[in-house]
Kinemage of the C-alpha trace (Angstrom):
@kinemage 1
@onewidth
@group {chain A} dominant
@subgroup {mainchain}
@vectorlist {calphas} color= white
{ca met a 1} P -29.307 10.667 26.625
{ca gly a 2} L -33.138 11.921 26.829
{ca arg a 3} L -34.394 14.715 24.370
{ca ser a 4} L -35.368 18.258 25.752
{ca ala a 5} L -39.089 18.565 26.661
{ca asn a 6} L -38.994 21.895 24.752
{ca glu a 7} L -41.194 21.692 21.761
{ca lys a 8} L -42.026 23.723 18.916
{ca glu a 9} L -45.655 24.693 17.468
{ca asn a 10} L -45.754 21.722 14.915
{ca gly a 11} L -44.596 19.110 17.812
{ca val a 12} L -40.984 18.937 16.520
{ca leu a 13} L -38.360 19.132 19.394
{ca leu a 14} L -36.224 22.139 20.162
{ca thr a 15} L -33.300 20.859 21.376
{ca his a 16} L -30.355 22.290 23.392
{ca gly a 17} L -26.868 22.631 21.567
{ca asp a 18} L -29.107 22.249 18.243
{ca asp a 19} L -27.296 22.787 14.965
{ca asp a 20} L -30.423 23.910 13.143
{ca leu a 21} L -31.141 27.375 14.355
{ca pro a 22} L -33.456 29.921 12.656
{ca ser a 23} L -31.177 31.935 10.568
{ca val a 24} L -28.154 29.529 10.441
{ca thr a 25} L -26.972 26.047 10.518
{ca val a 26} L -24.216 25.301 13.163
{ca asp a 27} L -21.769 23.396 11.133
{ca asp a 28} L -19.454 22.626 14.122
{ca tyr a 29} L -18.314 24.161 17.388
{ca asn a 30} L -15.985 23.662 20.396
{ca ile a 31} L -13.242 21.736 18.204
{ca glu a 32} L -10.489 21.033 20.585
{ca leu a 33} L -7.416 21.463 18.615
{ca arg a 34} L -4.118 19.621 20.233
{ca ser a 35} L -0.624 20.358 19.516
{ca ser a 36} L 2.420 18.328 21.029
{ca asp a 37} L 2.538 19.975 24.409
{ca gly a 38} L -1.452 20.188 25.146
{ca phe a 39} L -4.471 22.245 23.532
{ca leu a 40} L -3.467 24.839 20.881
{ca gly a 41} L -6.192 27.083 22.094
{ca asp a 42} L -4.609 27.757 25.329
{ca lys a 43} L -1.785 29.626 23.359
{ca ala a 44} L -4.179 32.420 22.211
{ca asn a 45} L -6.263 32.830 25.318
{ca lys a 46} L -6.341 35.944 27.003
{ca tyr a 47} L -3.814 34.492 29.450
{ca ala a 48} L -1.174 33.719 26.679
{ca phe a 49} L -0.979 37.250 25.762
{ca gln a 50} L 0.139 38.271 29.664
{ca glu a 51} L 2.628 35.376 29.490
{ca lys a 52} L 3.922 36.494 26.146
{ca leu a 53} L 4.224 40.161 27.564
{ca glu a 54} L 6.124 39.005 30.812
{ca ala a 55} L 8.516 37.014 28.562
{ca trp a 56} L 9.490 40.033 26.434
{ca arg a 57} L 9.855 42.035 29.721
{ca lys a 58} L 12.089 39.234 31.257
{ca arg a 59} L 14.249 39.434 27.759
{ca val a 60} L 14.634 43.334 27.822
{ca arg a 61} L 15.671 43.273 31.736
{ca lys a 62} L 18.791 41.243 30.423
{ca gly a 63} L 20.011 44.367 28.365
{ca gly a 64} L 18.765 47.167 30.433
{ca thr a 65} L 15.761 48.777 32.215
{ca asp a 66} L 12.298 47.648 31.444
{ca pro a 67} L 10.438 50.430 29.989
{ca leu a 68} L 7.057 49.264 31.629
{ca gly a 69} L 8.792 49.996 35.316
{ca lys a 70} L 8.372 47.546 38.319
{ca thr a 71} L 4.470 46.904 37.919
{ca pro a 72} L 4.179 43.371 37.673
{ca thr a 73} L 2.713 41.964 34.154
{ca gly a 74} L -0.351 40.403 36.217
{ca asn a 75} L -1.011 43.829 37.740
{ca leu a 76} L -1.106 45.836 34.513
{ca ser a 77} L -4.680 46.525 33.259
{ca lys a 78} L -6.390 46.291 30.107
{ca lys a 79} L -6.177 50.358 29.737
{ca glu a 80} L -2.983 50.515 30.729
{ca ile a 81} L -1.581 47.841 28.253
{ca asp a 82} L -3.562 49.802 25.611
{ca ala a 83} L -2.307 53.113 26.594
{ca leu a 84} L 1.490 51.982 26.426
{ca leu a 85} L 0.804 50.775 22.896
{ca val a 86} L -0.328 54.333 21.675
{ca gly a 87} L 1.459 56.329 23.916
{ca asp a 88} L 4.755 58.651 23.653
{ca asp a 89} L 7.222 56.075 24.968
{ca lys a 90} L 7.991 54.455 21.877
{ca glu a 91} L 10.431 51.736 23.552
{ca ala a 92} L 7.489 50.607 25.903
{ca ala a 93} L 5.120 50.737 22.919
{ca ala a 94} L 7.601 48.564 20.921
{ca leu a 95} L 7.919 45.946 23.814
{ca val a 96} L 4.377 45.476 23.858
{ca met a 97} L 4.217 45.347 20.282
{ca gly a 98} L 6.450 42.407 20.548
{ca ala a 99} L 4.046 40.706 22.550
{ca val a 100} L 1.029 41.550 19.962
{ca asp a 101} L 3.309 40.011 17.274
{ca asp a 102} L 3.718 36.904 19.253
{ca phe a 103} L 0.134 36.567 20.152
{ca ala a 104} L -0.964 36.818 16.526
{ca asp a 105} L 1.528 34.191 15.173
{ca glu a 106} L -0.257 31.747 17.729
{ca leu a 107} L -3.869 33.085 16.760
{ca ala a 108} L -2.948 32.605 12.995
{ca thr a 109} L -1.792 29.161 13.718
{ca val a 110} L -4.860 28.258 15.420
{ca leu a 111} L -7.268 29.975 12.665
{ca asp a 112} L -4.758 28.050 9.917
{ca arg a 113} L -5.682 24.625 11.991
{ca leu a 114} L -9.360 25.502 12.080
{ca leu a 115} L -9.428 26.480 8.390
{ca his a 116} L -8.097 22.994 7.334
{ca gln a 117} L -11.044 21.677 9.533
{ca lys a 118} L -13.743 19.958 7.163
{ca ser a 119} L -16.609 21.956 8.731
{ca trp a 120} L -14.323 25.173 8.196
{ca lys a 121} L -14.087 24.781 4.547
{ca asn a 122} L -14.598 27.594 2.364
{ca thr a 123} L -14.776 29.988 5.245
{ca glu a 124} L -15.120 33.778 3.926
{ca arg a 125} L -15.204 35.707 7.084
{ca val a 126} L -14.109 34.971 10.866
{ca val a 127} L -15.069 37.447 13.448
{ca val a 128} L -13.334 37.462 16.948
{ca gly a 129} L -14.877 37.946 19.970
{ca gly a 130} L -14.298 37.693 23.684
{ca gly a 131} L -13.130 40.466 26.044
{ca phe a 132} L -9.609 40.541 24.205
{ca ser a 133} L -11.232 41.600 21.030
{ca glu a 134} L -12.236 44.911 22.164
{ca arg a 135} L -8.970 46.149 23.078
{ca val a 136} L -6.026 48.029 20.893
{ca val a 137} L -3.677 45.338 21.671
{ca gly a 138} L -6.605 42.794 20.562
{ca glu a 139} L -7.739 44.550 17.259
{ca leu a 140} L -3.835 44.894 16.472
{ca ala a 141} L -3.468 41.177 17.034
{ca ile a 142} L -6.474 40.088 15.058
{ca ala a 143} L -5.321 42.304 11.871
{ca arg a 144} L -1.732 41.005 12.062
{ca ala a 145} L -3.047 37.489 12.453
{ca met a 146} L -5.187 38.273 9.194
{ca val a 147} L -2.062 39.373 7.194
{ca leu a 148} L 0.079 36.540 8.219
{ca leu a 149} L -2.745 34.225 7.278
{ca lys a 150} L -2.546 36.193 3.906
{ca ser a 151} L 0.878 35.926 3.422
{ca lys a 152} L 0.649 32.171 3.507
{ca gly a 153} L -2.086 32.617 0.648
{ca thr a 154} L -4.922 32.037 2.780
{ca glu a 155} L -7.679 34.386 1.621
{ca ile a 156} L -9.728 35.118 4.848
{ca glu a 157} L -11.208 38.278 6.378
{ca leu a 158} L -10.900 38.606 10.352
{ca thr a 159} L -12.954 41.054 12.014
{ca pro a 160} L -13.735 42.139 15.665
{ca ile a 161} L -17.181 41.529 17.000
{ca ala a 162} L -19.392 44.358 16.166
{ca his a 163} L -21.211 44.295 19.776
{ca his a 164} L -19.219 44.753 22.853
{ca pro a 165} L -18.237 41.458 24.119
{ca asp a 166} L -20.135 41.454 27.030
{ca asp a 167} L -23.433 42.343 25.032
{ca ala a 168} L -22.643 39.795 22.270
{ca gly a 169} L -23.194 36.948 24.685
{ca leu a 170} L -26.426 38.029 25.564
{ca ile a 171} L -27.763 39.468 22.271
{ca gly a 172} L -27.101 36.281 20.593
{ca ala a 173} L -29.410 34.275 22.458
{ca val a 174} L -32.337 36.043 20.371
{ca his a 175} L -31.446 34.062 17.529
{ca leu a 176} L -31.762 30.392 19.253
{ca ile a 177} L -35.510 31.062 19.174
{ca pro a 178} L -37.853 30.466 16.253
{ca ser a 179} L -39.708 33.843 15.776
{ca trp a 180} L -43.022 32.386 16.471
{ca met a 181} L -42.163 32.140 20.104
{ca leu a 182} L -40.978 35.715 20.370
{ca lys a 183} L -44.590 37.366 18.724
{ca gly a 184} L -46.145 39.784 20.935
{ca his a 185} L -43.183 40.192 23.282
{ca lys a 186} L -40.424 43.023 23.543
{ca ala a 187} L -37.804 41.376 25.229
{ca ile a 188} L -36.327 38.096 26.289
{ca leu a 189} L -33.809 37.188 29.137
{ca ala a 190} L -30.295 36.077 28.548
{ca ile a 191} L -27.687 34.399 30.589
{ca asp a 192} L -24.039 34.241 29.613
{ca ile a 193} L -21.747 32.218 32.043
{ca gly a 194} L -18.138 32.209 31.816
{ca gly a 195} L -14.955 30.929 33.528
{ca thr a 196} L -14.526 34.483 35.268
{ca asn a 197} L -18.104 36.095 35.274
{ca ile a 198} L -21.712 35.510 35.097
{ca arg a 199} L -23.957 38.025 33.328
{ca val a 200} L -27.485 38.119 32.798
{ca gly a 201} L -29.438 40.804 30.704
{ca ile a 202} L -32.879 41.797 29.244
{ca val a 203} L -32.341 41.950 25.532
{ca glu a 204} L -34.963 44.120 23.667
{ca met a 205} L -35.852 42.585 20.308
{ca his a 206} L -37.054 45.700 18.341
{ca leu a 207} L -39.046 43.353 16.403
{ca lys a 208} L -41.384 45.907 14.914
{ca glu a 209} L -38.300 48.237 13.486
{ca glu a 210} L -36.403 44.902 12.065
{ca ala a 211} L -37.836 41.593 11.916
{ca asn a 212} L -34.296 39.980 11.402
{ca leu a 213} L -33.532 41.127 14.956
{ca ser a 214} L -30.598 43.123 13.536
{ca lys a 215} L -31.897 46.050 16.213
{ca ala a 216} L -31.415 43.932 19.105
{ca lys a 217} L -29.679 45.413 22.273
{ca val a 218} L -29.087 44.727 25.963
{ca trp a 219} L -31.548 46.795 28.045
{ca lys a 220} L -30.284 46.138 31.403
{ca ser a 221} L -27.780 43.623 32.573
{ca asp a 222} L -26.117 42.364 36.066
{ca ile a 223} L -22.678 40.873 35.971
{ca trp a 224} L -21.162 38.826 38.812
{ca arg a 225} L -17.421 38.091 38.897
{ca his a 226} L -17.527 34.569 40.573
{ca ala a 227} L -14.058 34.401 39.953
{ca asp a 228} L -13.282 36.554 42.977
{ca asp a 229} L -15.627 34.627 45.368
{ca lys a 230} L -15.119 31.133 44.212
{ca pro a 231} L -18.521 30.061 45.018
{ca ser a 232} L -19.781 26.198 44.845
{ca arg a 233} L -21.838 25.173 41.883
{ca thr a 234} L -24.826 24.937 44.370
{ca thr a 235} L -24.162 28.747 45.508
{ca ala a 236} L -23.414 29.973 41.693
{ca ile a 237} L -26.905 28.584 40.856
{ca glu a 238} L -28.543 30.449 43.840
{ca arg a 239} L -26.813 33.646 42.744
{ca leu a 240} L -27.861 33.073 39.047
{ca ile a 241} L -31.434 32.609 40.029
{ca ser a 242} L -31.484 35.654 42.096
{ca met a 243} L -29.922 37.899 39.387
{ca ile a 244} L -32.802 36.685 36.855
{ca glu a 245} L -35.633 37.383 39.251
{ca lys a 246} L -34.514 40.822 39.875
{ca leu a 247} L -34.057 41.605 36.066
{ca ile a 248} L -37.606 39.972 35.433
{ca asp a 249} L -39.003 42.533 38.243
{ca lys a 250} L -37.276 45.512 36.304
{ca ala a 251} L -38.703 44.109 32.894
{ca asp a 252} L -41.915 43.793 34.219
{ca lys a 253} L -41.767 47.483 36.013
{ca ala a 254} L -40.799 48.964 32.711
{ca asp a 255} L -43.715 47.385 30.859
{ca leu a 256} L -41.253 45.134 28.485
{ca asp a 257} L -43.469 42.110 28.687
{ca pro a 258} L -40.656 39.752 28.172
{ca ala a 259} L -40.993 36.352 26.489
{ca pro a 260} L -41.344 33.576 28.745
{ca val a 261} L -37.698 32.359 27.176
{ca ile a 262} L -34.510 32.320 28.579
{ca gly a 263} L -31.567 31.730 26.357
{ca val a 264} L -28.349 30.486 27.908
{ca ala a 265} L -24.855 30.478 26.622
{ca cys a 266} L -22.540 28.201 28.272
{ca pro a 267} L -18.820 26.993 27.797
{ca gly a 268} L -18.383 23.290 26.582
{ca leu a 269} L -20.275 20.725 24.280
{ca ile a 270} L -23.890 21.155 24.827
{ca asp a 271} L -26.045 17.607 24.674
{ca ala a 272} L -29.660 17.791 23.508
{ca asp a 273} L -30.987 17.277 27.092
{ca gly a 274} L -29.021 20.339 28.341
{ca ser a 275} L -26.288 18.448 30.005
{ca ile a 276} L -22.820 19.555 29.413
{ca val a 277} L -21.027 16.905 27.899
{ca arg a 278} L -17.454 18.343 28.172
{ca gly a 279} L -15.642 21.679 28.501
{ca gly a 280} L -17.235 22.967 31.603
{ca gln a 281} L -14.310 22.632 33.755
{ca asn a 282} L -13.604 26.250 34.041
{ca leu a 283} L -17.183 26.987 35.469
{ca pro a 284} L -17.742 27.897 38.979
{ca gly a 285} L -17.562 25.178 41.943
{ca gly a 286} L -16.897 22.537 39.315
{ca asn a 287} L -18.885 19.508 38.464
{ca trp a 288} L -21.054 20.842 35.874
{ca glu a 289} L -20.645 18.152 33.721
{ca ser a 290} L -22.296 15.517 36.270
{ca glu a 291} L -24.810 13.389 34.870
{ca his a 292} L -26.938 14.380 38.172
{ca phe a 293} L -26.755 17.982 36.980
{ca asn a 294} L -28.780 19.732 34.220
{ca leu a 295} L -28.568 23.600 34.261
{ca pro a 296} L -31.927 24.318 31.974
{ca ala a 297} L -33.646 21.766 34.178
{ca ala a 298} L -32.159 23.809 37.419
{ca ile a 299} L -33.166 27.423 36.123
{ca lys a 300} L -36.853 25.981 34.990
{ca glu a 301} L -37.226 24.324 38.478
{ca ala a 302} L -36.672 27.682 40.307
{ca ile a 303} L -38.346 30.032 37.461
{ca pro a 304} L -41.339 27.801 36.531
{ca gln a 305} L -43.210 30.779 34.318
{ca ile a 306} L -42.579 34.285 33.466
{ca gly a 307} L -45.622 36.311 33.502
{ca asp a 308} L -48.517 33.887 32.895
{ca asp a 309} L -46.832 31.315 30.948
{ca glu a 310} L -44.673 28.355 31.516
{ca thr a 311} L -40.728 29.278 31.082
{ca phe a 312} L -38.855 27.861 28.191
{ca val a 313} L -34.976 27.494 28.632
{ca ile a 314} L -32.483 27.049 25.709
{ca met a 315} L -28.813 26.673 26.035
{ca his a 316} L -26.036 26.746 23.341
{ca asn a 317} L -22.413 27.119 23.368
{ca asp a 318} L -21.231 30.548 24.045
{ca ala a 319} L -19.111 30.745 21.227
{ca val a 320} L -22.046 29.646 19.193
{ca val a 321} L -24.249 32.467 21.004
{ca gln a 322} L -21.470 35.100 20.809
{ca gly a 323} L -21.093 34.522 16.816
{ca leu a 324} L -25.121 35.009 16.350
{ca ser a 325} L -25.015 38.379 17.608
{ca gln a 326} L -23.253 38.689 14.359
{ca val a 327} L -25.843 37.177 11.975
{ca ser a 328} L -27.591 40.239 10.606
{ca ser a 329} L -23.968 41.608 9.531
{ca met a 330} L -23.317 38.360 7.990
{ca gln a 331} L -25.560 38.375 5.357
{ca asp a 332} L -22.973 39.235 2.534
{ca val a 333} L -20.886 35.951 3.008
{ca ser a 334} L -22.341 32.333 3.088
{ca ser a 335} L -19.781 30.641 5.399
{ca trp a 336} L -18.330 32.109 8.405
{ca gly a 337} L -17.025 31.242 11.825
{ca val a 338} L -16.074 33.054 15.254
{ca leu a 339} L -13.398 32.936 17.632
{ca thr a 340} L -13.799 34.086 21.338
{ca ile a 341} L -10.727 34.738 23.194
{ca gly a 342} L -11.427 34.847 26.833
{ca thr a 343} L -10.442 32.523 29.655
{ca gly a 344} L -10.420 29.847 27.086
{ca leu a 345} L -10.488 29.959 23.217
{ca gly a 346} L -13.781 29.377 21.818
{ca asn a 347} L -14.553 28.578 18.405
{ca ala a 348} L -17.867 28.078 15.909
{ca his a 349} L -18.716 27.842 12.565
{ca phe a 350} L -22.023 28.559 10.700
{ca thr a 351} L -23.672 28.514 6.976
{ca asn a 352} L -26.267 31.072 6.467
{ca lys a 353} L -29.752 30.070 5.611
{ca arg a 354} L -30.698 32.162 2.713
{ca glu a 355} L -34.494 31.057 2.948
{ca arg a 356} L -35.594 32.293 6.394
{ca asp a 357} L -38.365 31.003 8.264
{ca thr a 358} L -40.702 33.803 9.408
{ca asp a 359} L -43.563 31.960 10.229
């Protein structure tokens, strides 16, 4: 396929889905692990925990009253499940803990398979992101999975992602961009497209405080739960563009002087020209993998410039981008990975660059 028209200062092409980023080398991402009955990752996504909780409730009902009551599992909110785990009703807490243990076992199995991949060799730490990681049940499942791996002789550290998962998928975008493109600007635009939501945000870089972007944070963001609306792909892109335009206007009014850069996080395997090779099946409206559709090109066509400069759009896999939000806190290790627990189970692996290009 054709290469991106995005160019570095020295004329070298900056490509979408690149493995050579300013702070890290992306060793691998979007590894699709299979088991005898499908994709292994499907057993450890956010829906898998719900299924395991429902299975425990069915088993408990065989011997008496369900301590979680009559509310269907699918109607229990994240906060309600977390509250049960730490509440006074110990039987309810024990039931939820059963689901946590089962989920942790699946998570440990996925991690064990990943750690045996060549690209994941010598991994020192794995950060776990996605919405599940911010919950009490998620934190316990992550810790339990680490204990299970250690009990089998695997020396590994698992930790929940430091930023709120909604912010991490936006903040990581600043690490897709060479520093020379960011000089003289206070913020950039970032997009995180998932199987349930689309988020657009303005990320303040705070380069004067920390040149390594460790102070980057989301200034304002907008979220659209497209799963409720079930839009066509065309409608989804129109809504996305509208969200971007509104945030650019807000940033301009706040004198944030956003760089003419839009970083995009998207599920799947991303080709150098910005097309989605595979893995985009959960995106709104379907057919995002069509050879006749290119998301970065569609964004640039709709928003040809930001301020007085031509718009530069760069896209990478969403697990890669979420992992990049952790770069500054991963400087004490060399080889590390990320798992994102969401609609799917994303993964990416990185090797830090000790010598950083600060030109």
